[in-house]
C-alpha positions as CSV (number, residue, x, y, z in Angstrom):
1,X,56.0,19.6,-39.5
2,X,55.4,16.5,-37.3
3,X,51.8,15.0,-36.9
4,X,51.5,16.2,-33.4
5,X,52.4,19.7,-34.4
6,X,50.1,19.7,-37.4
7,X,47.1,18.5,-35.0
8,X,47.9,21.6,-32.8
9,X,47.8,23.9,-35.6
10,X,44.5,22.5,-36.6
11,X,43.2,22.7,-33.1
12,X,44.3,26.3,-32.8
13,X,42.8,27.5,-36.1
14,X,39.5,25.6,-35.2
15,X,39.2,27.2,-31.8
16,X,40.4,30.6,-32.5
17,X,38.9,31.0,-36.0
18,X,42.3,32.0,-37.7
19,X,44.8,30.2,-39.9
20,X,48.6,30.1,-39.3
21,X,51.1,29.1,-42.0
22,X,53.4,26.1,-41.4
23,X,56.5,27.2,-39.1
24,X,59.9,26.4,-38.9
25,X,60.6,25.4,-42.6
26,X,60.9,27.2,-45.7
27,X,58.2,27.0,-48.2
28,X,59.8,25.4,-51.2
29,X,58.5,24.5,-54.7
30,X,58.5,20.9,-56.3
31,X,62.0,22.0,-57.9
32,X,63.5,23.1,-54.7
33,X,63.5,26.7,-55.5
34,X,62.1,29.4,-53.5
35,X,58.5,29.9,-54.4
36,X,57.5,33.1,-56.3
37,X,55.6,34.5,-53.4
38,X,58.5,33.8,-51.2
39,X,60.8,35.5,-53.7
40,X,58.4,38.6,-53.7
41,X,57.9,38.6,-50.1
42,X,61.5,37.5,-48.9
43,X,60.3,36.7,-45.5
44,X,61.0,33.0,-45.7
45,X,64.5,33.1,-47.0
46,X,66.1,32.8,-43.8
47,X,65.6,30.8,-40.6
48,X,65.3,33.7,-38.6
49,X,62.3,35.2,-36.7
50,X,58.9,34.0,-38.1
51,X,55.3,34.9,-37.6
52,X,54.9,32.4,-34.9
53,X,57.8,30.2,-33.9
54,X,57.6,26.4,-32.9
55,X,57.6,27.3,-29.0
56,X,54.5,29.8,-29.5
57,X,52.5,27.0,-31.5
58,X,53.3,24.4,-28.8
59,X,52.1,26.8,-26.0
60,X,48.8,27.8,-28.0
61,X,48.2,24.3,-28.7
62,X,48.5,23.3,-25.1
63,X,46.3,26.0,-24.1
64,X,43.6,25.1,-26.6
65,X,43.8,21.6,-25.7
66,X,43.4,22.5,-21.9
67,X,40.4,24.5,-22.9
68,X,38.9,21.7,-24.8
69,X,39.5,19.3,-21.9
70,X,37.9,21.7,-19.6
71,X,34.8,22.0,-21.7
72,X,34.5,18.4,-22.2
73,X,35.0,17.7,-18.4
74,X,32.3,20.4,-17.9
75,X,29.8,18.4,-20.2
76,X,30.4,15.1,-18.4
77,X,30.2,16.7,-14.9
78,X,26.8,18.4,-16.0
79,X,25.7,14.9,-17.4
80,X,26.7,13.3,-14.1
81,X,24.7,15.8,-12.1
82,X,21.6,15.4,-14.3
83,X,21.8,11.6,-13.9
84,X,22.3,11.9,-10.2
85,X,19.2,14.0,-9.8
86,X,17.1,11.5,-11.9
87,X,18.3,8.7,-9.5
88,X,17.3,10.9,-6.5
89,X,13.9,11.4,-8.0
90,X,13.4,7.6,-8.7
91,X,10.9,5.7,-6.7
92,X,12.7,3.5,-4.1
93,X,10.1,2.7,-1.5
94,X,7.9,-0.2,-1.7
95,X,4.7,2.0,-1.0
96,X,5.7,4.5,-3.8
97,X,5.9,1.6,-6.3
98,X,2.3,0.6,-5.6
99,X,-0.3,3.0,-7.4
100,X,-3.0,2.0,-4.9
101,X,-1.3,4.1,-2.3
102,X,-1.8,7.3,-4.2
103,X,-5.6,7.1,-3.9
104,X,-7.1,9.8,-2.0
105,X,-8.9,7.5,0.2
106,X,-5.3,6.2,1.7
107,X,-4.2,8.1,4.9
108,X,-1.2,7.2,6.9
109,X,0.2,9.0,9.9
110,X,4.0,7.5,9.4
111,X,4.7,6.4,5.9
112,X,8.1,5.3,6.9
113,X,6.8,3.0,9.5
114,X,4.5,1.5,6.9
115,X,7.3,0.9,4.7
116,X,9.3,-0.7,7.6
117,X,6.6,-3.1,8.4
118,X,5.8,-4.1,4.7
119,X,9.5,-4.7,4.2
120,X,9.3,-7.2,7.1
121,X,6.2,-8.8,5.9
122,X,8.0,-9.2,2.4
123,X,11.0,-10.8,4.1
124,X,9.0,-13.2,6.0
125,X,6.8,-14.2,2.9
126,X,3.8,-16.6,3.1
127,X,5.4,-19.1,5.5
128,X,5.2,-16.5,8.3
129,X,2.0,-14.5,7.3
130,X,-1.3,-14.8,9.0
131,X,-4.6,-12.6,8.5
132,X,-6.6,-11.4,11.4
133,X,-9.8,-9.4,10.2
134,X,-13.2,-8.1,11.4
135,X,-16.0,-8.9,9.0
136,X,-18.9,-6.3,8.9
137,X,-18.0,-3.1,7.3
138,X,-14.5,-4.3,6.8
139,X,-14.7,-7.3,4.4
140,X,-18.2,-6.4,3.5
141,X,-19.1,-3.1,2.0
142,X,-20.3,-0.1,4.1
143,X,-22.4,1.4,1.4
144,X,-23.2,1.2,-2.4
145,X,-24.0,4.2,-4.3
146,X,-24.8,6.0,-0.8
147,X,-27.1,3.4,0.4
148,X,-26.1,1.4,3.5
149,X,-25.2,-2.1,3.2
150,X,-26.6,-4.6,5.6
151,X,-24.5,-6.1,8.4
152,X,-25.0,-9.8,9.5
153,X,-27.4,-8.7,12.1
154,X,-29.3,-6.2,9.8
155,X,-29.8,-9.2,7.3
156,X,-31.9,-10.9,9.8
157,X,-33.5,-7.8,11.2
158,X,-34.9,-7.0,7.8
159,X,-35.8,-10.4,6.6
160,X,-39.3,-11.8,6.0
161,X,-38.4,-14.3,9.1
162,X,-39.0,-11.5,11.4
163,X,-42.2,-9.8,12.2
164,X,-43.0,-6.2,11.5
165,X,-43.2,-5.5,15.4
166,X,-39.9,-7.1,16.0
167,X,-38.3,-5.3,13.0
168,X,-39.4,-1.8,14.3
169,X,-38.0,-2.6,17.9
170,X,-34.6,-3.9,16.4
171,X,-34.4,-0.6,14.4
172,X,-35.2,1.3,17.6
173,X,-32.3,-0.3,19.2
174,X,-30.0,0.4,16.5
175,X,-30.8,4.1,16.5
176,X,-30.2,4.2,20.0
177,X,-26.9,2.3,20.4
178,X,-25.1,2.8,17.0
179,X,-24.6,6.4,17.6
180,X,-23.0,5.4,21.1
181,X,-20.8,2.8,19.3
182,X,-19.2,5.4,16.9
183,X,-19.4,8.4,19.4
184,X,-15.7,9.8,19.2
185,X,-15.9,11.4,22.7
186,X,-16.5,8.4,24.6
187,X,-13.9,5.9,25.6
188,X,-14.3,2.2,24.8
189,X,-14.7,1.3,28.6
190,X,-17.5,3.9,28.7
191,X,-19.3,2.2,25.6
192,X,-18.7,-1.4,26.7
193,X,-22.0,-1.7,28.9
194,X,-24.0,-0.1,26.2
195,X,-22.8,-2.6,23.6
196,X,-23.7,-5.5,25.9
197,X,-27.0,-4.2,26.5
198,X,-27.5,-3.7,22.8
199,X,-26.7,-7.3,21.7
200,X,-28.7,-8.8,24.6
201,X,-31.8,-7.2,24.0
202,X,-31.5,-7.8,20.2
203,X,-30.5,-11.4,20.5
204,X,-33.5,-12.0,22.7
205,X,-35.9,-10.5,20.1
206,X,-34.5,-12.8,17.6
207,X,-34.9,-16.0,19.7
208,X,-38.6,-15.0,20.3
209,X,-38.9,-15.1,16.5
210,X,-38.2,-18.9,16.3
211,X,-35.9,-18.6,13.3
212,X,-35.5,-21.7,11.2
213,X,-32.0,-22.6,10.2
214,X,-32.8,-24.0,6.8
215,X,-34.1,-20.7,5.7
216,X,-30.8,-18.7,6.5
217,X,-29.4,-19.6,2.8
218,X,-32.5,-18.0,1.3
219,X,-32.4,-14.9,3.5
220,X,-28.7,-14.3,2.6
221,X,-29.4,-14.8,-1.1
222,X,-32.3,-12.3,-0.9
223,X,-30.3,-9.6,1.0
224,X,-28.3,-6.7,-0.1
225,X,-25.0,-8.1,1.4
226,X,-22.2,-7.3,-0.5
227,X,-18.3,-7.8,-0.1
228,X,-15.7,-5.2,-1.0
229,X,-14.6,-4.9,-4.5
230,X,-11.5,-7.3,-5.0
231,X,-12.7,-9.8,-2.4
232,X,-12.1,-12.8,-4.8
233,X,-8.5,-11.9,-5.4
234,X,-8.0,-11.4,-1.7
235,X,-9.5,-14.9,-0.6
236,X,-8.2,-16.7,-3.4
237,X,-4.6,-15.6,-3.2
238,X,-4.6,-16.4,0.6
239,X,-5.9,-19.8,-0.1
240,X,-3.4,-20.4,-2.9
241,X,-0.4,-19.6,-0.6
242,X,-2.1,-21.4,2.4
243,X,-2.2,-18.2,4.5
244,X,-4.4,-18.7,7.6
245,X,-7.3,-16.3,7.7
246,X,-9.0,-15.6,11.1
247,X,-12.2,-13.8,10.8
248,X,-13.3,-12.3,14.1
249,X,-16.7,-10.8,14.0
250,X,-19.0,-9.3,16.4
251,X,-21.9,-10.3,14.0
252,X,-23.9,-13.4,13.3
253,X,-21.6,-16.2,12.6
254,X,-24.2,-18.3,10.7
255,X,-24.9,-15.6,8.4
256,X,-21.4,-14.6,7.9
257,X,-20.4,-18.1,6.8
258,X,-23.4,-18.2,4.5
259,X,-22.4,-14.9,2.8
260,X,-18.7,-16.0,2.0
261,X,-20.0,-19.6,1.1
262,X,-22.4,-18.0,-1.6
263,X,-19.6,-15.9,-2.7
264,X,-17.4,-18.9,-3.4
265,X,-14.6,-17.9,-1.1
266,X,-15.1,-20.1,2.2
267,X,-11.7,-21.7,1.7
268,X,-10.4,-24.4,4.2
269,X,-7.7,-21.8,5.4
270,X,-10.5,-19.8,7.0
271,X,-11.5,-19.9,10.6
272,X,-14.5,-17.8,11.8
273,X,-15.1,-16.8,15.4
274,X,-18.3,-15.1,16.0
275,X,-22.0,-15.1,17.5
276,X,-23.4,-18.3,16.3
277,X,-26.9,-19.3,16.8
278,X,-28.1,-22.3,18.7
279,X,-30.7,-24.4,17.1
280,X,-32.7,-27.2,18.9
281,X,-33.3,-30.6,17.4
282,X,-36.2,-29.2,15.0
283,X,-33.7,-26.6,13.5
284,X,-35.3,-23.6,15.5
285,X,-33.3,-21.0,17.0
286,X,-33.2,-21.3,21.0
287,X,-30.3,-19.1,21.9
288,X,-26.6,-18.3,21.0
289,X,-23.6,-20.3,21.7
290,X,-20.7,-19.3,23.8
291,X,-19.7,-15.9,25.3
292,X,-21.2,-12.9,23.6
293,X,-18.7,-11.1,21.2
294,X,-19.4,-7.4,20.6
295,X,-17.3,-4.5,19.2
296,X,-15.3,-3.8,22.4
297,X,-14.7,-6.9,23.9
298,X,-12.6,-8.7,21.2
299,X,-9.5,-8.5,23.6
300,X,-11.1,-10.9,25.7
301,X,-12.2,-13.1,23.0
302,X,-8.7,-13.0,21.4
303,X,-7.3,-14.4,24.6
304,X,-9.8,-17.3,24.7
305,X,-8.5,-18.1,21.3
306,X,-5.0,-18.4,22.3
307,X,-4.8,-22.2,21.6
308,X,-5.6,-21.4,17.8
309,X,-2.9,-18.8,17.6
310,X,-0.4,-21.1,19.5
311,X,-0.9,-23.7,16.9
312,X,0.1,-20.9,14.3
313,X,3.2,-19.9,16.2
314,X,5.3,-19.8,13.4
315,X,3.1,-17.4,11.7
316,X,4.5,-14.3,13.3
317,X,3.7,-11.7,10.9
318,X,0.1,-10.2,10.7
319,X,-2.1,-8.1,8.5
320,X,-4.8,-7.0,10.9
321,X,-8.0,-5.3,9.4
322,X,-11.0,-3.7,11.1
323,X,-13.4,-0.9,11.0
324,X,-13.6,0.0,14.6
325,X,-11.0,1.1,17.5
326,X,-12.2,-2.1,19.2
327,X,-10.8,-4.4,16.4
328,X,-7.4,-3.2,17.4
329,X,-7.4,-5.9,20.1
330,X,-8.0,-8.8,17.8
331,X,-4.4,-10.1,17.8
332,X,-4.0,-9.8,21.5
333,X,-3.7,-13.7,21.6
334,X,-1.0,-14.0,19.3
335,X,2.3,-15.3,21.3
336,X,5.1,-14.0,19.1
337,X,4.6,-11.2,16.9
338,X,7.4,-9.9,14.7
339,X,5.6,-7.7,12.3
340,X,1.9,-6.4,12.5
341,X,0.2,-4.2,9.9
342,X,-2.9,-2.6,11.0
343,X,-5.6,-1.6,8.1
344,X,-8.4,0.5,9.4
345,X,-11.5,1.2,7.4
346,X,-13.0,4.6,8.4
347,X,-16.7,4.5,7.1
348,X,-18.5,7.0,9.0
349,X,-18.1,10.2,11.1
350,X,-14.8,10.7,9.1
351,X,-13.9,14.2,10.2
352,X,-14.7,13.6,14.0
353,X,-12.8,10.2,13.9
354,X,-9.8,10.4,11.4
355,X,-7.3,11.7,13.9
356,X,-7.9,8.8,16.4
357,X,-7.9,6.2,13.5
358,X,-4.5,7.6,12.4
359,X,-3.1,7.3,16.0
360,X,-4.3,3.7,16.0
361,X,-3.9,2.1,12.7
362,X,-1.0,2.0,10.4
363,X,-3.2,2.6,7.3
364,X,-6.7,4.1,7.2
365,X,-8.8,3.9,4.2
366,X,-11.5,6.6,4.2
367,X,-14.7,5.6,2.6
368,X,-12.9,3.1,0.4
369,X,-15.2,0.1,-0.6
370,X,-12.6,-1.9,-2.0
371,X,-9.6,-4.2,-0.9
372,X,-7.2,-2.7,-3.4
373,X,-4.7,-1.7,-1.0
374,X,-4.7,-5.1,1.1
375,X,-4.5,-6.8,-2.3
376,X,-1.5,-4.7,-3.5
377,X,0.4,-5.4,-0.3
378,X,-0.3,-9.2,-0.4
379,X,0.8,-9.3,-4.0
380,X,4.3,-8.0,-2.8
381,X,4.5,-10.3,0.1
382,X,3.2,-13.5,-1.5
């Protein structure tokens, strides 16, 4: 029996659980005579019909081989399907690879759009990126353990340089105008005159206090001002990669600069545009410099800073961060925008305002006192 035929027989025996005797030759003893068993049986004496002739073995063997091949092929196919399903379930989007996006504070109306913008930012890298951001309640915290943190204005309003009478009047102004600022049922145009009125009255009260410039550092140090968690990583990474940072605030510029200076993150790549105090030759507050900046006129201010943005013409990718709908206009002066990612911090009146924020910002961070999401994005881009 040839080796092939022998393999067929073994295959058939293994598969069907039976044993077939050798086929096509007589079973002989070592002496060449018929074996006693053949002599008794008389079945193998002649070369006539046998239990299973060679043709039958070949057919059965072929069928067995086909069955084995089919079985093996089925296993391979199953493994391929499982592997394909695993690949299909694999995280392939950039935002899926960042665990910070899985936080319950993160809301997006169109994740695909966010993915597309972030991919554009990554492609451009550090050489095309600039940051345009608000300060109060965007870079600074809104609250710590349920207690409201002060804005730049609040720091002065509540300091020892202001009389109790003035403090009370400033508080009354805030209680009157802040609800208007965040009212979801009023348009920005309707809010505009109230913001002008609020700022004008509060600034007039501060000038009457004759605040001394050299006392500001101490006032900030004694305040409860707090930057969002992760601010060091945020500012230091941007400085390391020479990414321009434009802080556009309706707060008090002198106080703002002192906060980031004392935090150790007032780097050379930062430009601050805000309401700066004007001091006389004795260092006493006498007024405010330039045009008034409030929450809802940042479009006008952005256009006034077009010269700054023209100098950064090659920085055509923007990450914009704000906490109000008025902050969305901060990049209006940028001449050639390729990609802009808008991140909004929704700190108050969440249920009433979430839909509008989702319609306006690409990413909305609800009651999130950290910079984890911006930092995760910067880590991918830079």
